[in-house]
LOKOLRO-672625 format. One record per residue: residue number from 0; z, x, y of N, C-alpha, C, O in turn; chain. Coordinates in Angstrom, 2 decimals. Atoms other than C-alpha are relative to their C-alpha. Layout:
BEGIN
[r NUM; [Z; X; Y]; [Z; X; Y]; [Z; X; Y]; [Z; X; Y]; "A"];
...
//
This chain:
BEGIN
[r 0; [-0.35; 1.65; -0.47]; [-47.40; -90.95; 58.90]; [0.50; -0.89; -0.64]; [-0.16; -1.50; -1.49]; "A"];
[r 1; [-0.59; 0.86; 0.85]; [-44.97; -93.00; 57.70]; [-0.23; -1.61; 0.46]; [0.14; -2.47; -0.34]; "A"];
[r 2; [0.23; 1.36; -0.55]; [-45.85; -96.26; 59.59]; [-1.19; -0.48; -0.34]; [-1.99; -0.46; 0.59]; "A"];
[r 3; [1.38; 0.39; 0.14]; [-48.90; -97.63; 57.94]; [-0.16; -1.57; 0.25]; [0.81; -2.23; -0.14]; "A"];
[r 4; [0.13; 0.98; -0.40]; [-50.04; -100.77; 59.08]; [-1.85; -0.38; -0.36]; [-2.74; -0.16; 0.46]; "A"];
[r 5; [1.39; 0.44; 0.18]; [-53.46; -102.09; 57.39]; [-0.48; -0.92; 0.13]; [0.07; -2.02; 0.09]; "A"];
[r 6; [1.17; 1.20; -0.18]; [-56.35; -103.96; 57.90]; [-0.99; 0.16; -0.86]; [-1.78; 1.11; -0.83]; "A"];
[r 7; [1.33; 0.17; 0.64]; [-58.68; -105.03; 55.43]; [-1.28; -0.79; 0.60]; [-1.28; -1.94; 1.05]; "A"];
[r 8; [1.20; 0.38; -0.83]; [-61.93; -105.58; 56.79]; [-0.76; -1.37; -0.40]; [-1.35; -2.14; 0.35]; "A"];
[r 9; [0.52; 1.51; 0.73]; [-63.04; -108.53; 54.29]; [0.85; -0.99; 0.45]; [0.42; -2.12; 0.67]; "A"];
[r 10; [-0.79; 1.20; 0.02]; [-59.97; -110.35; 54.93]; [-0.06; -0.54; 1.58]; [0.30; -1.67; 1.89]; "A"];
[r 11; [0.34; 0.18; -1.22]; [-60.89; -110.09; 58.69]; [-0.86; -1.10; 0.29]; [-0.59; -2.06; 1.02]; "A"];
[r 12; [1.10; 1.24; 0.01]; [-63.80; -112.25; 58.41]; [0.46; -1.64; -0.18]; [-0.07; -2.65; 0.28]; "A"];
[r 13; [-0.74; 1.35; 0.28]; [-61.19; -115.06; 56.98]; [0.49; -0.56; 1.44]; [0.33; -1.73; 1.77]; "A"];
[r 14; [-0.87; 0.38; -1.04]; [-59.28; -115.14; 60.19]; [-0.99; -0.95; 1.15]; [-2.22; -1.04; 1.25]; "A"];
[r 15; [0.74; 1.00; -1.03]; [-60.02; -117.67; 63.07]; [-0.43; 1.25; 1.14]; [0.18; 2.27; 1.46]; "A"];
[r 16; [0.82; -0.98; -0.90]; [-62.50; -115.98; 65.53]; [-0.23; 1.37; -0.32]; [-0.63; 2.21; 0.49]; "A"];
[r 17; [0.12; -1.49; 0.85]; [-62.52; -112.89; 62.89]; [0.79; 0.83; 0.94]; [0.23; 1.84; 1.36]; "A"];
[r 18; [-0.90; -0.71; -1.00]; [-59.66; -111.57; 65.21]; [1.23; 0.24; -0.82]; [1.65; -0.69; -1.50]; "A"];
[r 19; [-1.41; -0.10; 0.52]; [-56.48; -110.22; 63.86]; [1.01; 0.77; 1.23]; [0.73; 1.91; 1.60]; "A"];
[r 20; [-0.87; -0.45; -1.11]; [-53.77; -109.53; 66.60]; [1.26; 0.66; -0.77]; [1.73; 0.18; -1.80]; "A"];
[r 21; [-1.18; -0.56; 0.53]; [-50.83; -107.13; 65.94]; [0.65; 0.20; 1.39]; [0.15; 0.80; 2.35]; "A"];
[r 22; [-0.97; -0.20; -1.12]; [-47.84; -107.44; 68.38]; [1.02; 1.46; -0.08]; [2.15; 1.50; -0.57]; "A"];
[r 23; [-0.74; -1.61; 0.56]; [-46.67; -103.46; 68.23]; [1.37; -0.27; 0.41]; [1.63; -1.16; 1.23]; "A"];
[r 24; [-1.24; -0.38; -0.37]; [-43.21; -102.65; 68.49]; [0.58; 0.99; -1.13]; [1.18; 0.75; -2.17]; "A"];
[r 25; [0.10; -1.18; 1.54]; [-43.16; -99.22; 66.45]; [0.52; 1.45; 1.20]; [0.42; 1.65; 2.41]; "A"];
[r 26; [-0.27; -1.23; -0.40]; [-41.85; -95.84; 66.98]; [-0.44; 1.09; -1.08]; [0.00; 1.03; -2.23]; "A"];
[r 27; [0.76; -0.88; 0.57]; [-43.96; -92.85; 65.77]; [1.11; 1.25; -0.28]; [1.92; 1.54; 0.59]; "A"];
[r 28; [-1.05; -1.30; 0.36]; [-41.83; -89.71; 64.05]; [-0.60; 1.02; 0.81]; [0.15; 1.75; 1.47]; "A"];
[r 29; [0.47; -1.28; -0.99]; [-44.30; -87.22; 65.90]; [-0.40; -0.28; 1.20]; [-1.27; 0.43; 1.70]; "A"];
[r 30; [0.09; 0.37; -1.34]; [-44.33; -88.79; 69.05]; [1.13; -0.05; 0.50]; [1.77; -1.00; 0.03]; "A"];
[r 31; [-1.03; -0.17; -0.71]; [-41.33; -87.75; 71.43]; [0.19; -1.27; 1.02]; [0.21; -1.12; 2.24]; "A"];
[r 32; [-0.28; 1.26; -0.97]; [-40.73; -91.44; 72.83]; [1.58; -0.40; 0.00]; [2.39; -0.39; -0.92]; "A"];
[r 33; [-1.32; 0.51; -0.19]; [-37.67; -92.75; 74.51]; [0.18; -1.68; -0.44]; [1.15; -2.28; -0.91]; "A"];
[r 34; [0.27; 1.56; 0.52]; [-38.68; -96.30; 73.81]; [-0.98; -0.29; -0.85]; [-2.08; 0.26; -0.78]; "A"];
[r 35; [1.16; 0.16; 1.04]; [-40.49; -97.76; 70.94]; [-1.49; -0.29; 0.80]; [-1.41; -0.59; 1.99]; "A"];
[r 36; [1.38; 0.18; -0.22]; [-44.42; -98.17; 71.48]; [-0.13; -1.40; 0.06]; [0.19; -1.96; -0.99]; "A"];
[r 37; [-0.14; 1.67; -0.13]; [-44.84; -102.07; 72.70]; [-1.43; -0.29; 0.42]; [-2.15; 0.45; 1.08]; "A"];
[r 38; [1.71; 0.51; -0.66]; [-48.22; -103.92; 73.36]; [-0.44; -0.74; -1.30]; [0.21; -1.14; -2.28]; "A"];
[r 39; [0.87; 0.77; 0.91]; [-50.99; -105.50; 71.50]; [-1.33; 0.64; -0.51]; [-2.20; 1.06; 0.25]; "A"];
[r 40; [1.29; -0.61; 0.59]; [-53.66; -104.22; 69.28]; [-1.07; -1.15; -0.81]; [-0.57; -1.95; -1.61]; "A"];
[r 41; [0.77; 1.07; 0.16]; [-56.50; -106.46; 68.49]; [-0.97; 0.87; -0.92]; [-1.17; 2.08; -0.92]; "A"];
[r 42; [1.49; -0.53; 0.94]; [-59.44; -105.99; 65.90]; [-0.66; -1.26; -0.40]; [-0.16; -2.22; -0.97]; "A"];
[r 43; [0.66; 1.30; -0.07]; [-62.24; -108.33; 66.05]; [-1.32; 0.47; -0.79]; [-1.98; 1.37; -0.26]; "A"];
[r 44; [1.15; -0.22; 0.64]; [-65.12; -108.14; 63.48]; [-1.45; -0.50; 0.74]; [-1.63; -1.69; 1.00]; "A"];
[r 45; [1.20; 0.49; -0.57]; [-68.52; -108.35; 65.03]; [-1.33; 0.04; -0.53]; [-2.40; 0.15; 0.07]; "A"];
[r 46; [1.07; -0.13; 0.77]; [-70.57; -108.34; 61.99]; [-0.58; 1.62; -0.45]; [-0.54; 2.02; -1.62]; "A"];
[r 47; [0.38; -1.23; 0.48]; [-72.00; -104.76; 62.07]; [1.14; 1.19; 0.51]; [1.15; 2.32; 0.02]; "A"];
[r 48; [-1.03; -0.59; -0.38]; [-69.04; -103.37; 63.84]; [1.42; -0.70; 0.28]; [1.63; -1.89; 0.51]; "A"];
[r 49; [-0.89; 0.68; -0.52]; [-65.63; -103.49; 64.52]; [0.47; 0.16; 1.50]; [-0.11; 1.09; 2.05]; "A"];
[r 50; [-0.34; -0.11; -1.34]; [-64.01; -103.83; 68.08]; [1.46; -0.02; 0.07]; [2.14; -1.04; 0.10]; "A"];
[r 51; [-1.71; -0.37; -0.17]; [-60.40; -102.27; 68.33]; [0.40; 0.16; 1.64]; [-0.25; 0.96; 2.31]; "A"];
[r 52; [-0.62; 0.11; -1.12]; [-58.49; -102.88; 71.59]; [1.03; 0.28; -0.01]; [1.62; -0.12; -1.01]; "A"];
[r 53; [-1.43; -0.31; -0.25]; [-55.21; -101.52; 72.81]; [0.60; -0.23; 1.05]; [0.01; 0.51; 1.84]; "A"];
[r 54; [-0.94; 0.25; -0.99]; [-52.77; -102.60; 75.50]; [1.22; 0.42; -0.40]; [1.96; -0.46; -0.83]; "A"];
[r 55; [-1.48; -0.24; 0.39]; [-49.54; -100.52; 74.73]; [0.41; 0.88; 1.35]; [-0.20; 1.29; 2.34]; "A"];
[r 56; [-0.89; -1.06; -1.02]; [-47.00; -98.52; 76.66]; [1.32; 0.27; -0.54]; [1.92; -0.48; -1.32]; "A"];
[r 57; [-1.50; -0.94; 0.54]; [-43.82; -96.39; 75.96]; [0.38; 1.10; 1.11]; [-0.40; 1.51; 1.96]; "A"];
[r 58; [-0.30; -1.11; -0.92]; [-41.90; -93.80; 77.85]; [0.39; 1.38; -1.11]; [1.29; 1.34; -1.94]; "A"];
[r 59; [0.06; -0.99; 0.70]; [-42.49; -90.25; 76.27]; [0.60; 1.14; 0.74]; [0.49; 1.26; 1.96]; "A"];
[r 60; [-0.48; -1.27; -0.58]; [-40.65; -86.87; 76.71]; [-0.81; 0.94; -0.10]; [-1.17; 1.28; -1.23]; "A"];
[r 61; [0.84; -1.14; 0.39]; [-42.92; -83.96; 77.64]; [0.50; 1.14; 0.57]; [1.66; 1.10; 0.95]; "A"];
[r 62; [-0.54; -1.41; -0.27]; [-42.53; -80.37; 78.61]; [-1.12; 0.30; 1.21]; [-2.32; 0.09; 1.01]; "A"];
[r 63; [0.45; -0.37; -1.53]; [-43.73; -79.33; 82.28]; [-1.06; 1.14; -0.52]; [-0.56; 2.00; -1.25]; "A"];
[r 64; [0.55; -1.38; 0.64]; [-46.65; -76.72; 81.37]; [0.02; 1.07; 1.30]; [-0.47; 2.19; 1.19]; "A"];
[r 65; [-0.26; -1.12; -1.14]; [-45.82; -74.94; 84.90]; [1.32; 0.51; 0.01]; [1.49; 1.73; 0.13]; "A"];
[r 66; [-1.46; -0.59; -0.39]; [-41.88; -74.80; 85.16]; [0.85; -0.09; -1.40]; [1.97; 0.41; -1.47]; "A"];
[r 67; [-0.53; 0.20; 1.19]; [-41.15; -75.80; 81.36]; [1.30; -0.75; -0.13]; [2.11; -0.64; -1.05]; "A"];
[r 68; [-1.11; 1.09; -0.15]; [-38.66; -78.37; 82.39]; [-0.59; -1.31; -0.57]; [-1.71; -1.75; -0.33]; "A"];
[r 69; [0.48; 1.25; 0.55]; [-38.58; -81.58; 80.31]; [0.09; -1.18; 1.05]; [0.87; -1.06; 1.99]; "A"];
[r 70; [0.47; 1.20; -0.85]; [-39.67; -85.00; 82.10]; [-0.28; -0.89; -0.84]; [-0.70; -0.68; -1.98]; "A"];
[r 71; [0.34; 1.13; 0.72]; [-39.97; -88.50; 81.23]; [-1.46; -0.56; 0.67]; [-1.73; -0.46; 1.87]; "A"];
[r 72; [1.50; 0.44; -0.24]; [-43.63; -89.97; 81.34]; [-0.43; -1.50; -0.40]; [-0.79; -1.72; -1.56]; "A"];
[r 73; [0.41; 1.17; 0.32]; [-44.43; -93.51; 81.41]; [-1.72; -0.17; -0.87]; [-2.76; -0.10; -0.22]; "A"];
[r 74; [1.33; -0.22; 0.58]; [-47.47; -93.60; 78.99]; [-0.65; -1.46; -0.32]; [-0.25; -2.23; -1.19]; "A"];
[r 75; [0.76; 1.30; 0.33]; [-49.79; -96.53; 79.09]; [-1.57; 0.14; -0.37]; [-2.43; 0.57; 0.41]; "A"];
[r 76; [1.26; -0.23; 0.29]; [-52.87; -96.64; 77.01]; [-0.51; -1.50; -0.33]; [-0.05; -2.33; -1.11]; "A"];
[r 77; [0.86; 1.22; 0.11]; [-55.38; -99.41; 77.48]; [-1.51; 0.49; -0.66]; [-2.22; 1.27; -0.03]; "A"];
[r 78; [1.42; -0.92; 0.61]; [-58.61; -98.38; 75.25]; [-0.69; -1.27; -1.00]; [-0.19; -2.27; -1.51]; "A"];
[r 79; [0.97; 0.77; 0.89]; [-61.41; -99.95; 73.35]; [-0.86; 0.91; -1.10]; [-1.22; 2.02; -0.72]; "A"];
[r 80; [0.41; -1.02; 0.80]; [-62.93; -98.32; 70.50]; [-1.16; -1.07; -0.84]; [-0.85; -2.19; -1.25]; "A"];
[r 81; [0.79; 0.79; 1.17]; [-66.03; -99.68; 68.37]; [-0.36; 0.75; -1.08]; [-0.98; 1.81; -0.96]; "A"];
[r 82; [0.47; -1.10; 1.06]; [-66.45; -98.41; 64.92]; [-0.99; -0.79; -0.90]; [-0.87; -1.95; -1.30]; "A"];
[r 83; [1.10; 0.60; 0.86]; [-69.61; -98.88; 62.93]; [0.46; -0.56; -1.36]; [1.39; 0.07; -1.88]; "A"];
[r 84; [-0.27; 0.31; 1.22]; [-69.38; -100.85; 59.65]; [-1.53; 0.10; -0.86]; [-2.57; -0.53; -0.69]; "A"];
[r 85; [1.25; -0.53; 0.78]; [-71.83; -99.23; 57.11]; [0.13; -0.58; -1.58]; [0.94; -0.22; -2.44]; "A"];
[r 86; [0.18; 0.82; 1.76]; [-72.82; -101.52; 53.68]; [0.12; 1.23; -0.82]; [0.90; 1.01; -1.74]; "A"];
[r 87; [0.01; -1.17; 1.02]; [-73.14; -98.04; 51.82]; [0.24; 1.26; 0.73]; [-0.10; 1.34; 1.91]; "A"];
[r 88; [-0.19; -1.30; -0.71]; [-72.09; -94.41; 52.59]; [-1.35; 0.50; 0.62]; [-1.25; 1.13; 1.67]; "A"];
[r 89; [0.97; -0.32; -0.31]; [-75.87; -93.83; 52.92]; [-0.66; -0.63; 1.09]; [-1.67; -0.13; 1.59]; "A"];
[r 90; [0.54; 0.75; -1.06]; [-76.48; -96.44; 55.53]; [0.77; 0.50; 1.60]; [0.54; -0.11; 2.65]; "A"];
[r 91; [-0.61; -0.38; -1.11]; [-74.26; -94.43; 58.16]; [-0.79; 0.54; 1.10]; [-1.74; 1.29; 0.86]; "A"];
[r 92; [1.11; -0.63; -0.93]; [-75.82; -93.60; 61.43]; [0.19; 1.60; -0.20]; [1.12; 2.14; -0.80]; "A"];
[r 93; [-0.11; -1.48; 0.15]; [-76.66; -89.84; 61.74]; [0.68; 0.68; 1.23]; [0.84; 1.90; 1.27]; "A"];
[r 94; [-1.02; -0.76; -1.01]; [-74.56; -89.27; 65.01]; [1.23; 0.10; -0.60]; [1.89; -0.81; -1.11]; "A"];
[r 95; [-1.28; -0.06; 0.25]; [-71.69; -87.52; 64.29]; [1.20; -0.28; 0.67]; [2.36; 0.04; 0.42]; "A"];
[r 96; [-0.96; 0.06; -1.08]; [-70.21; -88.76; 67.26]; [0.68; -1.71; -0.27]; [1.67; -2.25; 0.24]; "A"];
[r 97; [-0.37; 1.71; 0.18]; [-70.04; -92.63; 65.93]; [0.98; -0.01; -1.03]; [0.77; 0.69; -2.02]; "A"];
[r 98; [-1.31; 0.26; 0.93]; [-66.70; -93.60; 64.04]; [-0.65; -1.05; -0.96]; [-1.08; -2.07; -0.41]; "A"];
[r 99; [0.40; 0.98; 1.14]; [-67.89; -95.52; 60.54]; [1.28; -0.09; -0.59]; [2.23; 0.69; -0.54]; "A"];
[r 100; [-0.87; 0.52; 1.31]; [-65.93; -97.46; 57.95]; [-0.85; -0.42; -0.83]; [-2.00; -0.43; -0.39]; "A"];
[r 101; [0.67; 0.73; 1.05]; [-67.31; -99.05; 54.81]; [0.35; -1.34; 0.45]; [1.37; -1.50; 1.13]; "A"];
[r 102; [0.02; 1.45; -0.21]; [-67.82; -102.90; 55.11]; [1.01; -0.50; -0.69]; [1.72; -1.34; -0.15]; "A"];
[r 103; [-1.14; 0.54; 0.92]; [-65.47; -103.61; 52.44]; [1.15; 1.08; -0.07]; [1.83; 1.02; -1.10]; "A"];
[r 104; [-1.02; -0.71; -0.08]; [-62.96; -100.83; 53.38]; [1.29; -0.63; 0.78]; [1.46; -1.84; 0.97]; "A"];
[r 105; [-1.14; 0.56; -0.67]; [-59.70; -101.02; 55.22]; [0.18; 1.10; 1.09]; [-0.54; 2.10; 1.12]; "A"];
[r 106; [-0.18; -0.75; -1.07]; [-58.29; -99.41; 58.30]; [1.49; 0.00; 0.45]; [1.99; -1.06; 0.83]; "A"];
[r 107; [-1.39; -0.11; -0.60]; [-54.68; -98.14; 59.32]; [-0.05; -0.24; 1.59]; [-0.39; 0.57; 2.45]; "A"];
[r 108; [-0.38; 0.04; -1.51]; [-54.03; -99.39; 62.57]; [0.73; 0.49; 0.65]; [0.47; 0.66; 1.84]; "A"];
[r 109; [-0.88; -0.94; -0.58]; [-51.00; -97.49; 63.14]; [-0.67; 1.18; 0.36]; [-0.80; 1.49; 1.54]; "A"];
[r 110; [0.55; -1.15; 0.12]; [-52.66; -94.45; 62.41]; [-0.99; 0.06; 1.08]; [-1.00; 1.09; 1.75]; "A"];
[r 111; [1.06; 0.07; -1.15]; [-55.55; -95.40; 64.94]; [0.55; -0.03; 1.29]; [0.08; 0.62; 2.22]; "A"];
[r 112; [-0.63; -0.09; -1.23]; [-53.15; -96.24; 67.57]; [0.66; 1.04; 0.51]; [0.56; 1.37; 1.69]; "A"];
[r 113; [-0.32; -1.52; -0.14]; [-51.17; -92.82; 67.03]; [-0.91; 0.81; 0.70]; [-0.59; 1.63; 1.56]; "A"];
[r 114; [1.24; -1.14; -0.53]; [-54.56; -91.15; 67.83]; [-0.26; -0.74; 1.29]; [-0.45; 0.01; 2.25]; "A"];
[r 115; [0.35; 0.38; -1.37]; [-55.20; -93.27; 70.69]; [1.13; 0.66; 1.13]; [0.78; 1.27; 2.15]; "A"];
[r 116; [-0.98; -0.27; -0.68]; [-51.84; -92.55; 72.16]; [0.15; 1.46; 0.32]; [0.63; 1.74; 1.42]; "A"];
[r 117; [0.06; -1.25; -0.03]; [-52.12; -88.80; 71.62]; [-1.52; 0.45; 1.24]; [-1.62; 1.40; 2.01]; "A"];
[r 118; [1.12; -0.42; -0.68]; [-55.56; -88.88; 73.31]; [0.43; -0.53; 1.64]; [-0.01; -0.02; 2.67]; "A"];
[r 119; [-0.54; 0.30; -1.34]; [-53.79; -90.66; 76.23]; [1.00; 0.82; 0.74]; [1.15; 0.63; 1.94]; "A"];
[r 120; [-0.89; -1.16; -0.63]; [-51.19; -87.79; 76.97]; [-0.84; 0.78; 1.16]; [-2.03; 1.11; 1.14]; "A"];
[r 121; [0.68; -0.90; -1.25]; [-51.86; -85.95; 80.25]; [-0.28; 1.33; -0.38]; [0.30; 2.00; -1.23]; "A"];
[r 122; [-0.14; -1.34; 0.41]; [-53.09; -82.95; 80.28]; [-0.92; 0.64; 1.20]; [-2.09; 0.34; 1.45]; "A"];
[r 123; [-1.12; -0.73; 0.21]; [-52.10; -80.69; 81.93]; [1.26; -0.52; 0.28]; [1.28; -1.18; 1.32]; "A"];
[r 124; [-1.26; 1.08; -0.12]; [-48.61; -82.22; 81.79]; [0.83; 1.20; 1.14]; [1.20; 2.35; 0.91]; "A"];
[r 125; [-0.63; -0.14; -1.08]; [-47.07; -81.60; 85.14]; [1.22; -0.85; 0.15]; [1.26; -2.06; -0.10]; "A"];
[r 126; [-1.08; 1.52; -0.26]; [-43.78; -83.23; 85.98]; [-0.03; -0.40; 1.37]; [0.45; -1.48; 1.70]; "A"];
[r 127; [0.57; 0.26; -1.33]; [-44.89; -83.11; 89.53]; [-1.26; 0.51; 0.61]; [-1.41; 1.70; 0.36]; "A"];
[r 128; [1.20; -0.32; -0.19]; [-48.22; -82.75; 91.00]; [0.29; 1.34; 1.01]; [-0.37; 2.35; 0.75]; "A"];
[r 129; [-0.41; -1.56; -0.63]; [-46.86; -79.80; 93.44]; [0.99; 0.79; -0.82]; [1.45; 1.81; -0.30]; "A"];
[r 130; [-0.96; -1.03; 0.99]; [-44.57; -78.25; 90.57]; [-0.28; 1.33; 0.61]; [-1.47; 1.52; 0.88]; "A"];
[r 131; [0.40; -1.05; -0.19]; [-44.28; -74.76; 91.69]; [-0.07; 0.95; -1.10]; [-0.76; 1.97; -1.13]; "A"];
[r 132; [0.17; -0.84; 1.18]; [-43.65; -73.44; 88.42]; [1.18; 0.84; -0.15]; [2.14; 0.50; 0.55]; "A"];
[r 133; [-1.23; -0.63; 0.32]; [-41.06; -70.81; 87.11]; [0.07; 1.01; 1.11]; [-0.98; 1.62; 1.36]; "A"];
[r 134; [-0.13; -0.84; -1.18]; [-39.90; -68.72; 90.03]; [1.17; 1.13; -0.59]; [2.15; 0.54; -1.05]; "A"];
[r 135; [-0.86; -0.73; 0.30]; [-37.80; -65.61; 89.09]; [0.87; -0.17; 0.85]; [0.53; -0.59; 1.96]; "A"];
[r 136; [-1.41; 0.27; -1.06]; [-34.22; -65.78; 90.71]; [-0.17; 1.41; 0.96]; [-0.65; 2.46; 0.53]; "A"];
[r 137; [0.16; -0.99; -0.97]; [-34.05; -63.58; 94.07]; [1.17; 0.33; 0.21]; [1.84; -0.59; 0.67]; "A"];
[r 138; [-1.20; -0.45; -0.41]; [-30.96; -61.51; 94.49]; [0.32; -0.33; 1.30]; [-0.71; -0.68; 1.89]; "A"];
[r 139; [-0.88; 0.32; -1.10]; [-28.84; -62.20; 97.55]; [-0.08; 1.42; 0.48]; [-0.44; 1.48; 1.65]; "A"];
[r 140; [-0.16; -1.24; -0.56]; [-28.51; -58.33; 97.99]; [-0.92; 0.89; -0.93]; [-1.29; 0.50; -2.04]; "A"];
[r 141; [0.58; -0.97; 1.01]; [-30.29; -55.46; 96.50]; [1.03; 0.45; -1.20]; [2.22; 0.52; -0.91]; "A"];
[r 142; [-0.88; -0.30; 1.03]; [-28.68; -54.48; 93.33]; [0.39; 1.36; 0.15]; [-0.44; 2.25; 0.32]; "A"];
[r 143; [-0.86; -1.37; -0.10]; [-26.08; -51.54; 93.51]; [0.36; 0.40; -1.32]; [1.00; -0.18; -2.19]; "A"];
[r 144; [-0.15; -1.05; 1.11]; [-26.23; -48.75; 91.14]; [1.36; 0.76; 0.16]; [1.51; 1.78; 0.82]; "A"];
[r 145; [-1.21; -0.54; -0.16]; [-22.52; -48.23; 90.61]; [0.25; 1.29; -0.39]; [1.33; 1.80; -0.11]; "A"];
[r 146; [-0.06; -1.39; 0.14]; [-23.27; -44.78; 89.30]; [-0.13; 0.80; 1.20]; [0.29; 1.95; 1.05]; "A"];
[r 147; [0.10; -0.90; -0.98]; [-24.05; -43.40; 92.84]; [1.15; -0.86; 1.10]; [1.03; -0.74; 2.32]; "A"];
[r 148; [-0.74; 0.67; -1.00]; [-21.24; -45.66; 94.41]; [0.70; 1.31; 0.86]; [0.50; 1.59; 2.05]; "A"];
[r 149; [-0.99; -1.08; -0.50]; [-18.83; -42.68; 94.96]; [-1.05; 1.08; 0.98]; [-0.47; 1.73; 1.86]; "A"];
[r 150; [0.94; -0.74; -0.63]; [-21.93; -40.73; 96.45]; [-0.29; -0.82; 1.47]; [-0.26; -0.20; 2.53]; "A"];
[r 151; [0.19; 0.71; -1.23]; [-22.66; -43.51; 99.09]; [1.29; 0.13; 0.46]; [1.15; -0.08; 1.67]; "A"];
[r 152; [-1.29; 0.41; -0.66]; [-19.09; -43.62; 100.04]; [0.42; 1.52; 0.76]; [1.10; 1.76; 1.76]; "A"];
[r 153; [-0.36; -1.92; -0.51]; [-18.83; -39.57; 100.64]; [-1.11; -0.39; 1.23]; [-0.73; -0.34; 2.41]; "A"];
[r 154; [0.91; -0.40; -0.96]; [-22.23; -39.94; 102.48]; [0.35; -0.88; 1.25]; [0.09; -0.33; 2.32]; "A"];
[r 155; [-0.45; 0.83; -0.72]; [-20.90; -42.86; 104.52]; [1.21; 0.61; 1.13]; [1.22; 0.31; 2.32]; "A"];
[r 156; [-1.00; -0.24; -0.69]; [-17.63; -41.02; 105.64]; [-0.31; 1.32; 0.45]; [0.42; 1.82; 1.30]; "A"];
[r 157; [0.48; -0.97; -0.92]; [-19.65; -37.91; 106.46]; [-0.72; -0.40; 1.22]; [-0.60; 0.18; 2.30]; "A"];
[r 158; [0.82; 0.65; -1.38]; [-21.92; -39.97; 108.84]; [0.88; -0.39; 0.96]; [0.51; -0.17; 2.11]; "A"];
[r 159; [-1.27; 0.10; -0.92]; [-18.49; -41.09; 110.55]; [0.44; 1.02; 0.68]; [0.60; 0.98; 1.90]; "A"];
[r 160; [-0.60; -1.19; -0.63]; [-17.16; -37.71; 111.02]; [-0.86; 1.04; 0.68]; [-0.33; 2.07; 1.10]; "A"];
[r 161; [0.58; -1.02; -0.62]; [-20.04; -35.90; 112.46]; [-0.02; -0.31; 1.28]; [-0.34; -1.42; 1.72]; "A"];
[r 162; [0.05; 0.13; -1.43]; [-19.70; -35.16; 115.97]; [-1.31; -0.53; 0.86]; [-2.35; -0.03; 0.45]; "A"];
[r 163; [1.13; 0.64; -0.75]; [-22.26; -37.03; 118.44]; [-0.56; 1.23; 0.78]; [0.28; 2.07; 1.08]; "A"];
[r 164; [0.51; -0.92; -0.71]; [-24.79; -34.61; 120.37]; [0.46; -0.41; 1.61]; [0.10; 0.30; 2.56]; "A"];
//
């Protein structure tokens, strides 16, 4: 990721209301967007944890999982995540599902936001809820094997020349 937007956790304690607000206007190289990601990300120090909030939007280009056509999708991401602040690596919670950071560390808000946007992408991706998917083209007439065309003409001529009973 080339767009780092670092937040140092001890500096967050010195800000008014211990809150940092980032007015987002960024493009991520690994996310196919038509418009920059815009909105607000806030980080608030809550003594034992960080509270991260995002309210951002963009327009992404997706490929339909059914018909394989590309379409534009308005991606809106409104999320909150709590990150536990550990005094030492040994004081981290035992739960593997809890996100932790050292209390004296730093956080890349751009990377966090990128991850949130990826999680907000629709799955499965359908250009339309009623998308019928890929259909092979149906021929208007049965295919003609031109190798047998002369025989078909002869058979047709014989059928016309036969006397009727």
